[in-house]
KEBA-278273 format. One line per 5 residues: number of its first residue (from 1); their letters; for each residue z, x, y of N, C-alpha, C, O. Coordinates in steps of 0.001 Angstrom, whole numbers, plus 524288, in hexadecimal, padded with zeros to 5 digits. Atoms other than C-alpha are relative to their C-alpha. Example, Ala and Ser with C-alpha at 12.3 -4.5 7.8 and 13.67 -1.06 7.14 Angstrom:
<sites>
1	AS	80000/8037A/7FB5A/81E78/8300C/7EE6C/80000/80384/804B0/80299/80790/8049D  7FFC4/7FCCC/7FB5A/81BE4/83566/7FBDC/802DA/7FCFE/80442/80383/7FEFB/80896
</sites>
This chain:
<sites>
1	ADDDT	80093/80642/80431/81CFF/8197E/86E33/80379/7FC4B/80273/806A2/7FD15/805FD  7FCC4/80574/7FEFA/82271/80B5F/86ECD/8060D/801D8/7FD26/80692/8061F/7FB04  7FA32/7FF71/803DB/83137/80B1B/86859/7FE98/7FD84/7FBED/80209/7FEA2/7F8C1  801D1/802EE/80411/82A34/80226/85D94/7FC17/80616/7FE41/7F7D6/80414/7FD44  804D6/7FC54/80163/820F4/81020/859DA/8020D/8032C/7FDA9/8063B/80543/7FECB
6	LNIAV	7FCCD/7FC66/801CE/8231B/817DD/8517B/7FAD4/804EA/7FCA7/7F784/803D7/7F957  805F9/7FD2E/80224/81919/82497/84E6A/80278/80373/7FC66/806A0/805C7/7FD11  800EA/7F98D/803CE/817E4/82E99/8435D/7FCD1/8011E/7FFD9/7F8B6/7FF07/8013A  804BE/7FAB4/7FD77/81100/839CE/8437E/7FE92/80292/7F82A/801B3/8036F/7F49E  7FFC8/7FF62/80577/80B50/83D4E/83654/7FBCC/8050B/80191/7F94E/8060D/8058E
11	SIDFN	80627/7FAD9/80247/80179/849FE/830A2/7FB74/7FEB1/8013F/7F858/800D1/8043C  805CC/80124/802CA/7F6CD/843C1/82C91/7FD1D/7FA56/80420/7FF65/7F6C6/8066A  804D1/80430/7FDC3/7EAE6/83AD3/8329C/7FF81/7FBD9/7FB73/7FD4F/7FC88/7F73A  80238/804FC/80504/7EAA6/82D4D/82AC4/7FA4A/7FDE4/7FFC2/7F7EF/7FB3A/802FF  805D5/80126/7FFF3/7DDFC/82B64/8273E/7FEEE/7FBF6/7FD36/7FAF3/7F953/7FDC7
16	TVDTL	800F6/806E9/800AF/7DFCD/81F87/8202B/806D2/8002A/7FC5C/80A02/80374/7FAE6  7F95F/80260/80219/7EC85/81751/81A60/7FED3/7FCE3/7FA62/801BF/7F9D8/7F813  80218/802A2/8042C/7E416/8134F/80F2B/80563/80065/7F9C1/80781/804AE/7F93D  7FAC4/7FD01/801CA/7EF98/81439/804E8/7FDCD/801FD/7FA56/80102/802E3/7F6DD  80385/7FCBB/803DE/7E44E/81A2F/7FA6C/8009C/803C7/801A4/7FFCA/8066E/7FDB7
21	VAYGT	80095/7FB57/7FD53/7E550/8259D/8020F/8057A/8014F/802DB/80831/80547/802BC  7FA59/7FFA3/7FBA2/7F0B8/8250E/80A7D/804AB/801B1/7FF69/8084C/7FF61/8018E  7FB37/7FF19/8040E/7FAFB/82C03/802D3/8020E/8060F/8041E/7FF8B/809CC/805D1  7FE72/7FA18/7FE0C/80451/83666/80938/80421/7FDF4/80529/803D9/7FA96/80894  7F941/80268/7FC62/81334/83626/8105A/7FC0E/7FDE1/805BB/7FC37/7F96B/80785
26	EIDIL	800E9/80377/7F8EE/80B97/83430/81EE2/7FE32/7FCE9/7FEC2/8020C/7FA25/7FDF2  80464/804AA/8022C/801BA/829CD/81A4A/8035A/7FC3B/7FEE8/80378/7F7FB/80127  7FDC0/804CB/802D0/80A6C/822C1/8129C/8036A/7FC63/805E3/803A3/7F795/805D5  7FC4B/8006B/7FB9C/812F4/820A6/81FA6/7FB81/7FCA2/802E3/7FD45/7FA61/806C0  801F8/802CA/7FD65/80728/81998/8243D/7FF19/7FAA0/7FCE1/7FF45/7F5F6/7FE0C
31	VNSVT	80250/802B8/805D2/8031D/813CA/817BA/802EE/7FB3C/80067/80178/7F6B4/80116  7FC5A/803FE/800F4/80F15/80D70/8167C/8035F/7FD67/80315/806BC/7FA37/801CE  7FF39/8050F/7FB12/811A3/807FF/82443/7FC63/7FAC5/80025/7FDBB/7F6BC/80264  8021B/80367/7FF82/8066D/80023/821C5/7FD46/7FC53/7FBEE/7FB43/7F802/7FC9D  80071/80386/80487/803DD/7FC6C/813F3/806E6/8010D/7FCBC/8099F/804D4/7FDED
36	EGLFY	7FD05/7FEF9/80377/80F4A/7FAC0/8098C/7FDFC/7FF1B/7F969/7FA13/7FD2F/7F760  800E8/800C2/80538/811AD/7FBC9/7FB95/804AB/7FB45/7FD9B/80884/7F8FE/7FF60  7FC67/80350/802F3/8164B/7F3F3/7F00A/80484/80271/80102/80708/7FFB0/8040B  7FAC0/7FF84/8002C/82310/7FC06/7EF6E/7FFF3/803CF/80302/7FC05/80634/80468  7FEC6/7FB65/7FCF5/828F0/80557/7F6C9/80687/8017C/7FDD2/809E1/7FEA1/7FBE3
41	YDENS	7FB74/7FDF0/8007F/83404/80E4E/7F554/80414/7FF72/80393/80373/7FFB1/80856  7FA0C/801DB/7FCC6/84340/80AF9/7F966/802D9/804EF/802BA/800E6/80950/80253  7FBD8/7FBB3/7FD9F/84D18/813AF/80032/80111/802C8/7FB38/8018B/80782/7FBF3  7FDF8/7FC60/806A8/850A5/818D0/7F0B4/7FB8A/8012F/7FF19/7FB74/80413/7FB42  8042F/7FD1A/80489/8428B/81BDC/7ED7B/7FEE7/7FBD3/7FC4B/7FCD7/7FDA3/7F859
46	EVQPF	8009A/802D1/803F9/8418C/80F60/7E59E/7FC77/7FCED/800B2/7FCEB/7FAB7/804F1  80145/80386/7FD85/83758/806DF/7E536/80072/7FBAD/7FFD7/8030F/7F9E5/7FC38  7FFCA/804BE/7FE3F/835C5/7FA65/7EA74/7FBE5/7FCC6/80132/7F8A3/7FEF6/803F9  802C7/8049B/7FEBF/82DEA/7EE34/7EBCC/7FEF2/8013A/806AE/80210/803AB/80968  7FFF1/800B8/7FC39/82861/7ECAF/7F7F1/7FA4C/7FCAD/80161/7FBB0/7F8F6/80419
51	LVSSY	803D8/802EA/7FF49/81950/7E640/7F953/80044/7FC4D/7F9AC/7FE83/7F7D7/7F944  7FE22/80258/80503/81D73/7E293/7EA77/8079F/7FB1F/801DD/80C00/7FC1D/80397  7FC22/8031E/8002D/82676/7D687/7EA93/803CC/800B1/7FA4E/80898/80079/7FA07  7FD17/7FEFB/80623/82A9C/7D8D6/7DBE1/7FCC4/80282/7FD21/7F8A2/8035B/7FF6F  8029F/7FE29/801E1/8250E/7DFAC/7D07C/800EE/7FF91/7F9D2/8054F/80146/7F8D2
56	THPDD	7FEEA/7FDAD/80453/82460/7DFD1/7C164/7FE0E/80593/7FDD3/7FB14/8088D/80026  801BC/7FBB2/80324/8230F/7EA88/7B6F9/800B4/7FE24/7FA1A/80432/7FF6E/7F70E  7FE46/802B1/80723/820E6/7E250/7A904/7FEF1/8043C/7FD01/800C7/803AC/7F898  80102/7FCFD/8047D/81C93/7EDA4/7A229/80082/80575/80183/80265/806F3/805AD  80046/7F85F/7FE41/81B60/7FD09/7A285/7FBC2/7FFBE/803B6/7FCDC/802C9/80744
61	TTYVY	80593/800D3/7FE2E/80D49/7F9C9/7A8E3/7FE67/7FD07/803C1/7FA3A/7FC8A/80618  801B8/804A5/7FB41/80ED1/7EFD7/7B1A6/802DD/7FE7D/804C9/80792/7FDDD/80406  7FC72/80075/7FBC6/813A2/7ED1F/7BF67/7FC86/7F964/80274/7F802/7F864/803C8  801C6/804ED/7FCAF/81217/7DF35/7C4DD/802CB/7FF7C/80528/80760/7FE06/8052C  800A6/8010E/7F7F0/811E0/7DEB2/7D645/8002B/7FCBF/801C0/7FC45/7FBA5/80457
66	EIRED	7FF1F/80458/7FC0F/81746/7D34D/7DBE6/7FEF2/8018B/805BF/80142/80579/80746  80225/7FD47/7F9D8/81141/7D550/7EADA/802D0/7FA62/80233/80254/7F5CC/800D3  7FDE7/8019B/7FBEF/8199C/7D0F0/7F58E/7FC09/7FAD4/80302/7F7B1/7FC51/80471  80476/8036A/7FEC3/81249/7C385/7FA98/800E1/7FFE2/806D8/7FDBA/7FD53/8096C  80050/7FFD9/7FB20/816B9/7C615/808B9/7FEB0/80322/803B7/7FF5B/80264/8086B
71	VVFSD	8023C/7FBF3/7FBE9/81140/7D0E2/80E7D/7FA91/7FF91/7FF48/7F803/7FEA0/7FB51  805FA/80031/7FCAA/80493/7D115/8157F/7FDDA/80700/80222/80101/80A98/802A6  802E3/7FBB4/7FD3B/7FA7B/7DCD3/81B34/80096/7FF66/8059E/80019/7FB12/807A7  80176/801F3/7FAEB/7FAB1/7DEA3/828B4/7FD35/7FD36/80231/7FDCE/7FBAD/806B6  80461/8029A/7FD2E/7EFCC/7D81B/82A9F/8023E/7F8B5/7FDFF/7FF84/7F4CF/7FEB2
76	GTPLD	7FD61/8053E/8009C/7F813/7CB98/82679/7FD4E/7FDB5/7F9AC/7FDD8/7F910/7F88F  8027E/8019C/805E9/7F0B7/7CA8C/81756/80407/80087/7FCD3/806F5/80432/7FDE0  7FB69/7FF99/80538/7FA2A/7C96D/80C14/7FEC1/805C4/7FE9F/7FAF4/8082A/80055  7FF16/7FCFF/8056C/7FC1A/7D366/8033A/80134/7FE32/7FB4D/804DF/7FB4A/7FA33  7FE66/804CF/8059C/7FB0F/7CEF2/7F585/7FD5E/804B6/7FC62/7FB7D/808FB/7FD8E
81	ADDVE	8027C/7FC43/804E4/7F6AF/7D49D/7E7F2/7FC63/80304/8006F/7FC76/807B2/7FF54  804C2/7FDBD/7FFA4/7E8FB/7D629/7EB46/800D2/80608/80340/7FE5B/809DF/801BC  7FF16/7FA5D/7FDEE/7EE04/7E21A/7F4A8/8010D/804A7/7FCFD/7FF2A/80913/7FCDF  7FCED/7FBEB/80313/7F6F8/7E7A8/7EB5A/7FD83/801A8/7FAF3/7FEB2/804FE/7F7B3  8047C/7FF2C/8069F/7ECFE/7E77A/7DFF9/7FB23/80440/802D1/7FA01/80864/800A6
86	FSLNR	80425/7FCE3/7FCD8/7E21B/7ED8C/7E9AB/80285/802C3/80217/80011/806D9/80173  7FCD4/7F875/7FEF9/7EC20/7F91B/7EFA8/800B4/80170/7FB82/7FE56/80598/7FB05  7FCF6/7FB34/804D3/7F181/7FE70/7E342/7FA26/8003D/7FBD3/7F8DB/80498/7FA3E  80477/7FFC1/801AA/7E403/7FA57/7DBE0/7FBB3/80681/80429/7F937/809EB/801DB  803F6/7FA6D/7FDF7/7DC24/80621/7E5F9/80304/804A2/7FF8A/80109/808D6/800C8
91	HLDPD	7FFDE/7FAA1/801B8/7E571/80FC7/7E195/7FE7E/80148/7FA82/8003C/80594/7F93A  800F8/8006F/805D7/7E0DF/80ECC/7D367/7F988/80095/80063/7F77E/80262/7FC6C  8051D/7FD94/80012/7D235/810A2/7D78C/7FD6C/8059A/80095/7FD5C/807EE/804C9  8002F/7FB34/7FD41/7CD87/81CCF/7D6BC/7FC1D/801C6/803A3/7FBE9/80660/80506  80326/7FED7/7FC12/7C29F/81B6D/7E04E/803D9/80058/804C7/80298/803C9/807E4
96	NASQL	7FD3A/7FEFA/7FB01/7CCDA/81A7F/7EB1F/803AC/8026D/800A8/8076B/80147/80370  7FDCE/7F9E3/7FF4C/7D1E2/8280A/7E91A/8062F/7FE19/801EB/807E5/800B1/80596  7F990/7FF67/7FE5D/7E213/82276/7EA95/800B4/8043F/7FEB0/7FFF1/806A4/7FA96  7FA97/7FC2B/8019E/7EAC5/82C20/7EDDC/80446/7FFA8/7FD07/806CE/80372/7FB7F  7FB12/800EA/80261/7F533/824F1/7E750/7FE9D/7FDF2/7FA8B/80233/7FCA6/7F79D
101	GWMFE	8029F/8009D/8049D/7EB80/821DB/7DB7E/80323/80155/7FB91/803EC/7FE3E/7F7F8  7FE97/7FF4B/805CF/7F24E/8298E/7D17D/8056E/7FDC0/80099/8084D/7FF73/7FD22  7FC2C/80167/8023A/7FE2A/82255/7D368/7FEDB/7FA26/7FDA1/80230/7F6C6/7FE6C  80446/80554/80375/7F5E2/8165C/7CBCB/7FE12/8025B/7FD12/7FA21/7FFE1/7FBDE  8016A/7FD52/80420/7F2C2/81FFF/7C1E0/80064/7FCAE/7FB9E/7FC73/7FC13/7F8EE
106	NVESI	7FEF1/80298/80454/7F949/8174A/7B7B7/7FE30/7F947/7FEE9/7FE51/7F69B/7FAEA  8001A/805E8/7FEAC/7F5DE/80997/7BCE4/7F913/7FF57/7FDA7/7F4DB/801A2/7FDE8  8040D/801A3/80389/7ED3F/802BE/7B4D2/7FB24/7FB42/8022B/7F671/7FAB9/8014E  80376/80441/7FD9D/7E94D/7F68C/7BCDF/804A8/7FD68/804A8/8095B/7FDAC/803AA  7FD83/80314/7FB79/7EF19/7EF38/7C977/7FB94/7FB06/8022B/7F73F/7FB1F/80441
111	EKTGD	8024E/80422/7FEB2/7ED5A/7E062/7CA95/80174/7FC4A/8021E/80541/7FABF/7FF9B  7FEA6/8063B/7FDAE/7EF6F/7D3E0/7D251/800A9/7FD05/7FBB1/7FCD4/7FB2B/7F975  7FE7D/803BE/802C2/7F6C4/7CC46/7C977/8039D/7FA1B/80149/80687/7F753/7FEA9  7FDDD/8042F/7FE3F/7FA09/7C21F/7D347/7FF08/7FFE9/805FB/7FDE3/80489/806A2  7FF1D/800FA/7FB4D/7F9B1/7BF03/7E255/80249/8041D/802CA/8005E/8066D/8068B
116	YEVTV	7FCBA/7FC7A/7FD53/804D3/7C7A3/7E507/801BF/801EF/7FBE7/8067B/80144/7FB6A  7FD4A/7FE1E/80583/8063F/7CED8/7D667/7FBD0/80533/80018/7F7AB/803A3/801F7  801AC/7FA9A/80328/80036/7DCC3/7D286/80241/8020D/7FC0D/8070E/80250/7FBFF  7FFD2/7FEBF/80491/7FFD9/7E1D6/7C61F/7FEBC/8052A/7FF2A/7FA22/805F0/80054  80193/7FBC7/80046/7FF40/7EF18/7C374/80019/802AD/7F935/804D1/802C0/7F848
121	KLSQP	8005B/7FDFF/805D7/7FD41/7F514/7B3C6/7FE59/80518/7FFE0/7FA33/8061A/80217  8001B/7FADA/80022/7FE70/8038C/7B0E3/7FD08/7FFC5/7FB9D/7FC91/7FB88/7F964  80113/7FD63/802EC/7F806/80A36/7A7B6/80438/80239/7FBA0/802FC/80226/7F6FB  7FC3F/7FF00/80239/8052C/80F79/7A2D5/802F3/8005D/803D2/80199/80073/8086F  7FBF1/7FFA4/7FD59/812CD/81091/7A6AE/7FF81/8032E/802CF/7FD40/80733/8016D
126	DASWQ	8005D/7FAF3/7FCEE/8140C/81826/7B214/80521/7FEC6/803B1/804A6/7FADD/80673  7FC7F/80068/7FCC8/82254/819D0/7B979/7FE6F/8012C/806C8/80108/80156/80AD3  7FF33/7FE01/7F928/81E06/81D65/7C643/7FCEE/7FB11/80362/7FD22/7FA61/80823  803C3/804CC/7FE22/81470/810A0/7C7C5/80406/7FC5B/8059F/80227/7FAFC/809D6  7FBBF/802F9/7FEE6/8212B/80965/7CD18/8018D/802BA/806C8/803E0/8003D/80A2D
131	YTLAT	80041/7FD0A/7F99C/82084/81474/7DAD0/7FAD6/7FEFA/80180/7FA18/7FD1D/805DF  8051E/8016F/7FBE7/811A9/8131E/7DCD1/80005/7FCB2/803C0/7FFB3/7FE0F/8085A  7FF43/8048F/7FB8F/812B5/807A1/7E3DB/802D8/7FF95/803DA/80221/7FC0F/8070C  7FCB5/7FF9C/7FC15/81D5A/80BC6/7EC2F/7FDC5/804A1/804DA/7FFA6/804F2/80945  80209/7FEF2/7FBB4/81425/81537/7F2F7/7FB12/7FD90/8017F/7F929/7F9BF/7FF48
136	PAGNV	80442/80212/7FF6E/808D9/81355/7F942/7FC50/7FF60/7FDC8/7F848/7FDFF/80003  80385/8017F/80299/801FC/81239/7EE3C/7FF3B/7F989/7FE6B/7FB11/7F7BF/7FCD0  7FFA0/80534/7FFD4/80622/803A5/7ED91/800EE/7FCD0/80590/80343/7F8A0/805F1  80010/8022D/7FA49/8046E/8017C/7FD73/7FACA/7FAFB/7FC09/7F8BB/7FA96/7F7B5  80457/803EC/8018B/7FB0C/7F5A8/7FD5E/7FC87/7FE2E/80571/7FED2/7FD03/80981
141	ISKDY	803AD/801E9/7FB89/7EEA3/7F1DA/806DB/7FF02/7FC2C/7FEEC/800F1/7F981/7FB6C  8020A/805C6/8002F/7E7DC/7E719/808E1/7FAE6/7FEA9/7FD20/7F743/7FF1E/8003C  8054A/7FE60/80261/7DC44/7E64C/80025/7FCEA/7FC60/8029E/7F845/7FD80/80214  80391/802FB/7FBC9/7D653/7DBC8/80999/7FD64/802E1/804CE/7F8D6/80285/80650  8015C/7FB9C/7FD0C/7D687/7E614/8136D/7FDDE/8044A/80010/7FB68/805FE/803D4
146	YEAHK	80229/7FC1E/80321/7D30E/7F0FB/80B59/7F9DA/7FE83/7FF0C/7F6E0/80236/7FFD2  803D5/8006F/80197/7C6F5/7EACA/8076C/7FD0E/7FE2D/804C4/7F872/7FF88/80493  80258/8006C/7FAC5/7C2E4/7E5F7/8157E/7FE0B/8061E/80334/7F9DA/806C0/80579  7FF71/7FABE/7FF3E/7C4B2/7F459/818FF/7FF0F/8050A/7FDD7/800E7/8092A/7FF7D  8000F/7FB73/8055C/7C0E2/7FD61/80DE9/7FEB0/804F5/802A8/8017B/808DF/802BE
151	DGYGT	80098/7FA9F/7FCBA/7B9AC/80711/8165C/8031E/803C5/8030B/80275/80867/80425  7FD25/7FB7F/7FB56/7C329/80C09/81F11/8062D/7FE63/7FF16/80975/7FF49/8027C  7FA84/8020E/800A9/7CFF4/80632/8192B/802DA/805B7/800AE/80108/80A2A/800D8  7FC73/7FCE0/7FDB7/7DC01/80CE5/81C7B/7FF69/8055C/80496/8023C/8093B/804FD  801D4/7FD4D/7FD6C/7D5D5/813BF/82617/800AA/7FDD5/806D4/80165/7F91F/80776
156	SEGGF	7FFD2/801F8/7FB1E/7D66D/812CE/8362B/7FA94/7FC3E/80046/7FAC2/7F808/80297  8048E/803EA/80020/7C89F/80C9A/8344D/7FF98/7FAEF/7FD01/7FD14/7F714/7FE65  7FFE2/80465/80424/7CA70/80387/829F5/804B9/7FD30/7FF9A/80477/7F8DE/7FD81  7FB44/803D3/7FDEB/7D89A/7FEA4/82D66/8038F/800B5/7FA63/802D5/803B4/7F6B2  7FCAB/80148/8044D/7E238/7FB6F/82413/80533/7FD88/80120/80722/7FE4C/80576
161	IGSGP	7FC6F/8039C/7FD82/7EDDE/7F1FE/823AB/8042B/80187/7FA24/80305/8055B/7F777  7FCA3/7FEA3/80128/7F99F/7F1CD/81B64/8067B/7FA8E/7FE10/80879/7F769/8011D  7F9C5/8045A/80056/806C7/7E847/81763/80501/80354/802BF/80983/801A7/802E2  7FAAE/7FD18/7FE75/80F4F/7F3C0/81DE7/801D1/7FEE2/805A1/7FEEE/7FD59/80928  7FE5D/80268/7F952/816E9/7F102/82A86/7FDBF/80202/80405/7FFA1/800E4/8084D
166	FVITS	80248/7FE3E/7FB4A/80DEA/7F824/8330B/7FA05/7FF7B/7FDA4/7F864/7FDFB/7F95F  8068E/8032B/80021/7FEB6/7F672/83570/7FEE4/805C9/80397/8021D/807A8/806A0  804B9/7FC32/7FD8F/7F457/801F9/83A7D/7FDFF/7FD38/80540/7FBD4/7F8F4/804C4  80046/8043A/7FCBE/7F2B9/7FD55/84869/7F904/8041C/80294/7F47B/802AB/80345  80593/7FCBE/7FE2A/7E939/80A5F/84D7A/80167/8037C/7FBE7/80593/803E6/7F98D
171	WDTAE	7FFA8/7FA71/80340/7E5D1/81668/8458F/7FBC6/801C7/8015A/7F7A5/7FF6F/8021F  804B1/7FC40/7FDE1/7DE62/82299/8498B/8013D/804E3/7FDC5/805E3/80494/7FC94  7FF2B/7FB7F/804AB/7DED5/83023/84182/80572/8027A/8027F/807B9/8051A/7FF2C  7FB6E/7FDC3/7FEBA/7EB06/834BB/84954/8046F/7FB69/80119/808AC/7FC9F/80306  7FB98/803B5/7FF48/7F2DA/82820/84A0F/7FE84/7FA97/7FF9B/7FA8F/7F8BA/8019B
176	IDLEY	800BF/803BC/80215/7F511/81BB3/84406/80536/7FC38/801E5/809B8/7FDE5/801CB  7FB48/8038B/7FCBA/7FD91/80F04/84AEC/8002F/7FAB0/7FC9B/7FCAC/7F777/7FBFB  7FC6F/8040B/802D6/80537/805B2/8432B/801DF/7FDE5/802DC/8035D/80026/806D6  7FD1D/80470/7FD9A/80AD1/7F96E/847A6/802C5/7FC9B/7FAC0/800E2/7FC75/7F655  7FDEF/80449/8039F/813F4/7EF75/8404E/7FB4C/7FB46/7FD77/7F746/7F9AC/7FF8F
181	NEDYW	80334/80204/80341/80DAE/7E7C3/836DE/800EA/7FA6F/800D6/803F6/7F876/7FDAF  7FDB3/8060D/7FE8D/80EF1/7D912/83CBB/801F3/7FC31/7FBF0/80485/7F825/7FC4B  80014/80508/80449/80E44/7D377/82F6B/802F2/80283/7FAD7/800D8/8019D/7F69C  7FECA/7FB6F/802A7/81661/7DD21/827A7/804A0/7FBE7/7FE6F/80821/7FA71/80162  7FC53/8025D/802D9/81DE0/7D512/81DB4/80760/80242/80018/80B1B/7FF55/7FF4C
186	N	7FAAA/7FFDB/8035E/82AD8/7DCC0/81B83/802F3/80257/805E8/807A6/8035D/80604
</sites>
């Protein structure tokens, strides 16, 4: 391997990187390399904003998130509130069978409330909600790319893009190759 190549061996085949169903210790390595979440856990296991520039919690059941305006997907398109609203709402739709849907059990609504603002309303106060968006449940995908590639989205046939530091350049059942995302914002 070249000096700038890192090989990581895993014990599973990657059939999908769709954030609805790609959830687990090994697959998260890949998913978090090509997508990013609204929040992350820092070295002290504290939740910190990532794709969110700031947020407010005006009452016990309302969260208002301001989305960073300097983030683009690996195809160069801007990441905005439409993408965040779409990504989070996918977990609410029971027809999607999200493996992370249980984390959204107390979510009443997720709505775009500005070009770079999303508001989440809970049906009741939920102390765990503040941690949900620091897991892959808070990872954001491109709404436009998903809608153009619905049939094979997140697979080697349909492809996948995100705003993460890497992009998938080739993919077969035994190997996925990643390269640095030249459009990476961070």
